[in-house]
C-alpha positions as CSV (number, residue, x, y, z in Angstrom):
1,N,42.7,-34.6,6.9
2,T,44.8,-33.7,3.9
3,Y,41.8,-33.3,1.6
4,H,40.1,-30.8,3.8
5,R,43.3,-28.9,4.5
6,H,44.2,-28.5,0.9
7,I,40.9,-28.3,-0.9
8,M,38.2,-26.6,1.2
9,A,38.0,-23.9,4.0
10,L,35.7,-25.1,6.9
11,C,34.8,-21.7,8.3
12,P,33.8,-18.4,6.7
13,G,36.9,-16.3,6.3
14,D,39.3,-19.3,6.4
15,T,41.5,-20.1,3.5
16,T,43.0,-23.3,2.2
17,E,46.8,-24.0,1.9
18,W,46.3,-24.0,-1.9
19,E,44.8,-20.5,-1.9
20,D,47.6,-19.2,0.5
21,I,50.3,-20.6,-1.9
22,H,48.7,-18.9,-4.8
23,R,48.4,-15.6,-2.9
24,R,52.1,-15.7,-2.1
25,L,52.9,-16.3,-5.8
26,G,50.6,-13.4,-6.8
27,N,48.1,-15.5,-8.6
28,F,45.2,-14.6,-6.2
29,A,44.2,-11.2,-5.0
30,P,45.4,-10.5,-1.4
31,K,43.0,-11.5,1.3
32,P,41.0,-8.5,2.6
33,K,42.1,-7.3,6.0
34,E,39.6,-7.7,8.8
35,T,38.4,-4.7,10.6
36,P,39.7,-4.8,14.2
37,Q,36.9,-5.4,16.8
38,R,37.7,-2.1,18.5
39,F,36.9,-0.1,15.4
40,I,33.5,-1.8,15.1
41,E,32.8,-1.1,18.8
42,E,33.8,2.6,18.4
43,A,31.5,2.9,15.3
44,I,28.6,1.4,17.2
45,Q,29.2,3.7,20.1
46,E,29.4,6.8,17.8
47,A,26.1,5.8,16.1
48,A,24.4,5.4,19.5
49,E,25.6,8.8,20.7
50,N,24.2,10.5,17.5
51,I,20.6,9.0,18.0
52,D,18.3,11.8,18.9
53,G,16.1,10.4,21.8
54,L,13.6,13.3,21.6
55,D,13.0,13.3,17.8
56,H,10.3,10.6,17.8
57,L,8.4,11.8,20.8
58,R,4.8,13.1,20.6
59,L,3.8,16.4,22.1
60,N,2.3,14.8,25.3
61,E,5.5,12.8,25.8
62,L,7.6,15.9,25.4
63,D,5.5,17.6,28.0
64,Q,6.4,14.8,30.6
65,L,10.2,15.7,30.2
66,E,9.8,19.3,31.4
67,D,12.0,18.5,34.5
68,D,14.6,16.6,32.7
69,V,15.2,18.7,29.5
70,E,16.3,22.2,29.2
71,E,13.4,24.6,28.4
72,D,14.9,26.0,25.2
73,T,15.5,22.4,23.8
74,L,12.1,21.3,24.7
75,A,10.5,24.4,23.1
76,A,12.4,23.8,19.9
77,Y,11.1,20.2,19.7
78,R,7.5,21.3,20.5
79,K,7.7,23.8,17.7
80,K,9.1,21.2,15.3
81,R,6.3,18.8,16.3
82,L,3.5,21.4,15.9
83,A,4.8,22.2,12.4
84,E,4.8,18.5,11.5
85,L,1.2,18.2,12.7
86,K,0.2,21.2,10.8
87,Q,1.7,19.8,7.7
88,A,0.1,16.4,8.1
89,K,-3.3,18.0,8.6
90,S,-2.9,20.1,5.4
91,V,-2.2,16.9,3.4
92,A,-4.9,14.7,5.2
93,K,-7.9,16.8,4.0
94,F,-10.3,14.0,2.9
95,G,-10.8,10.9,5.0
96,Q,-14.2,9.9,3.8
97,V,-15.9,8.7,0.6
98,R,-17.7,11.3,-1.5
99,Q,-20.4,10.6,-4.2
100,V,-19.8,11.6,-7.7
101,T,-22.1,11.8,-10.8
102,R,-21.6,12.5,-14.6
103,T,-22.0,16.2,-14.1
104,T,-19.5,16.5,-11.2
105,F,-17.0,13.9,-12.4
106,V,-14.6,16.3,-14.3
107,Q,-14.5,18.7,-11.3
108,E,-14.4,16.2,-8.4
109,V,-12.2,13.6,-10.0
110,T,-10.3,14.8,-13.1
111,Q,-9.5,18.4,-12.1
112,A,-9.2,17.4,-8.4
113,S,-6.3,15.1,-9.3
114,A,-4.1,18.1,-10.4
115,N,-0.7,18.8,-8.8
116,G,0.0,15.1,-8.1
117,Q,-3.1,14.6,-6.0
118,W,-4.4,10.9,-6.1
119,V,-8.1,10.5,-6.7
120,V,-9.6,7.0,-6.7
121,C,-13.2,6.4,-7.9
122,L,-15.3,3.2,-7.4
123,L,-17.9,2.7,-10.0
124,Y,-20.7,0.3,-8.8
125,V,-24.2,-1.1,-9.4
126,D,-26.5,-0.9,-6.4
127,A,-28.2,-4.1,-7.2
128,L,-25.1,-6.3,-7.3
129,S,-23.6,-7.9,-4.2
130,S,-20.2,-7.8,-5.8
131,S,-20.3,-4.0,-5.6
132,H,-21.7,-4.0,-2.0
133,I,-18.8,-6.1,-0.9
134,M,-16.4,-3.3,-1.6
135,F,-18.4,-0.5,0.2
136,G,-17.3,-1.2,3.8
137,P,-13.6,-1.7,2.8
138,W,-13.6,1.3,0.6
139,E,-14.9,3.5,3.5
140,Q,-12.2,2.1,5.8
141,A,-9.4,2.7,3.4
142,A,-10.6,6.3,2.9
143,K,-10.3,6.8,6.7
144,K,-6.9,5.2,6.8
145,F,-5.5,7.2,3.9
146,P,-7.0,10.7,4.3
147,A,-4.4,12.2,1.9
148,V,-6.1,10.3,-1.0
149,K,-9.4,11.5,-2.3
150,F,-11.8,8.5,-2.4
151,M,-15.0,8.7,-4.6
152,R,-17.7,6.4,-5.6
153,G,-20.6,6.6,-8.1
154,V,-23.3,4.6,-9.8
155,A,-21.5,3.3,-12.9
156,S,-24.4,4.1,-15.3
157,E,-24.7,7.6,-13.8
158,V,-21.0,8.4,-14.5
159,V,-20.6,6.6,-17.8
160,E,-23.6,6.2,-20.1
161,D,-24.4,2.5,-20.9
162,F,-21.6,1.2,-18.5
163,P,-22.2,-2.6,-18.4
164,D,-23.1,-4.0,-15.1
165,S,-20.8,-6.9,-15.6
166,S,-17.7,-4.7,-15.5
167,T,-18.5,-3.5,-12.0
168,P,-17.2,-3.0,-9.5
169,A,-14.7,-0.8,-11.5
170,V,-12.0,1.4,-10.1
171,V,-10.4,4.3,-11.9
172,L,-7.2,5.9,-10.6
173,Y,-6.5,9.6,-11.4
174,K,-3.4,11.7,-11.0
175,N,-2.3,14.9,-12.6
176,E,-5.7,15.0,-14.4
177,E,-5.1,11.8,-16.2
178,C,-6.6,8.4,-15.7
179,V,-3.5,6.3,-15.0
180,R,-5.2,2.9,-14.3
181,Q,-8.5,1.2,-14.6
182,L,-9.3,-1.9,-12.6
183,Y,-12.3,-4.2,-13.3
184,G,-14.1,-6.8,-11.2
185,L,-14.1,-8.0,-7.7
186,D,-11.4,-10.5,-8.3
187,E,-8.8,-7.7,-8.4
188,W,-9.6,-6.9,-4.8
189,G,-9.7,-10.3,-3.3
190,G,-13.1,-11.5,-4.5
191,S,-15.8,-12.3,-1.8
192,N,-12.9,-12.0,0.9
193,C,-12.3,-8.4,0.0
194,D,-11.5,-6.2,3.1
195,A,-9.6,-3.0,3.9
196,E,-6.3,-4.7,3.6
197,C,-7.0,-5.9,0.2
198,I,-7.9,-2.4,-0.8
199,E,-4.7,-1.1,0.8
200,W,-2.6,-3.8,-0.9
201,V,-3.8,-3.0,-4.5
202,L,-3.6,0.8,-4.0
203,A,0.0,0.4,-2.7
204,R,0.9,-1.8,-5.7
205,E,-0.3,1.0,-7.9
206,G,1.7,3.6,-6.0
207,V,-1.3,5.4,-4.5
208,V,-0.5,4.7,-0.9
209,D,2.3,3.6,1.3
210,S,1.8,0.2,3.1
211,D,3.6,-1.9,5.6
212,L,1.7,-5.0,4.7
213,D,4.2,-7.8,4.1
214,E,2.0,-10.4,2.4
215,D,-0.8,-10.1,-0.2
216,P,-4.0,-10.3,1.9
217,R,-5.9,-11.5,-1.3
218,N,-4.1,-14.8,-1.0
219,R,-5.8,-15.7,2.3
220,P,-7.8,-18.9,2.3
221,A,-11.5,-18.6,1.8
222,D,-13.8,-18.5,4.8
223,P,-14.2,-22.2,5.9
224,Q,-17.8,-21.5,7.1
225,G,-18.7,-20.7,3.5
226,G,-19.9,-17.4,2.2
227,F,-19.4,-13.8,3.2
228,K,-21.4,-11.3,5.2
229,R,-23.8,-9.2,3.1
230,I,-24.3,-5.6,3.8
231,D,-27.6,-6.6,5.6
232,G,-25.6,-9.2,7.7
233,R,-27.1,-12.3,6.0
234,K,-25.0,-15.0,4.3
235,K,-25.3,-15.3,0.6
236,D,-26.9,-18.5,-0.7
237,D,-25.8,-20.8,-3.6
238,S,-27.7,-19.0,-6.2
239,E,-25.8,-15.8,-5.4
240,D,-22.5,-17.7,-5.6
241,E,-23.5,-18.7,-9.1
242,N,-24.5,-15.2,-10.1
243,S,-21.3,-13.7,-8.7
244,D,-19.3,-16.3,-10.7
245,D,-21.2,-15.2,-13.8
246,E,-20.6,-11.6,-13.1
247,R,-16.8,-12.2,-12.7
248,R,-16.7,-14.1,-16.0
249,N,-18.6,-11.5,-17.8
250,A,-16.4,-8.8,-16.3
251,R,-13.2,-10.5,-17.7
252,D,-14.8,-10.8,-21.0
253,D,-15.7,-7.1,-21.3
254,R,-12.4,-5.7,-19.9
255,C,-10.8,-4.9,-23.2
256,Y,-13.9,-3.2,-24.5
257,Q,-14.3,-1.3,-21.3
258,S,-10.7,-0.1,-21.2
259,T,-11.1,1.4,-24.5
260,R,-14.4,3.0,-23.8
261,L,-13.2,4.5,-20.4
262,G,-10.2,5.8,-22.1
263,R,-12.5,7.8,-24.5
264,R,-14.9,8.8,-21.9
265,F,-12.5,10.1,-19.2
């Protein structure tokens, strides 16, 4: 077909007669030379030979290779792995949620965030179900990311006259500064909040590293309706209405609270 032969190339890397003519006349840039297959194979083989088969093994896995690897080599890898474990342990020094009050906030949160240390603090109201929803996931996130200091405190005991409607609230501290303030349960997935929702938001803010590919907050709501309370019961319709009112009020108060928190902290 003359049309196809002159106008379009059918396969990647093919050229049309029209393009070939213009290349010979110098109107088009020369066609890039293809890398010979043998060069590609040699590069793959060289990369495979440079892979260190022992570098990713844990201590117990190294111990199983005593009969197959030279003693000096194995000792060097054990020493390296022990140093890595020691370093990880020195960084992972938290792993649980600690309580904070107004009198301890500066020491436990502000000053504790010096030298690049992340400190995240959940401000809550005991009487509100929206706060209780975050308790379990907050604890799980603290265990998963022990290098981050997780705190929580009764909002009114940390900030005087803190509006209940602005809770749950989370403040993020680093280098002795409050770098972010997050208000309301919606930010954390609403009534479907779980540990992955906490992880996703904190990863978005640069607090933790995460391998989550999709936003867990976008998951569909529970088809059975409602969520489990801290006491294991399902919430009723009146609680649904109260939660909706709480979230609406929280959004209305955010600008005011952002200014107030900035002054307070």
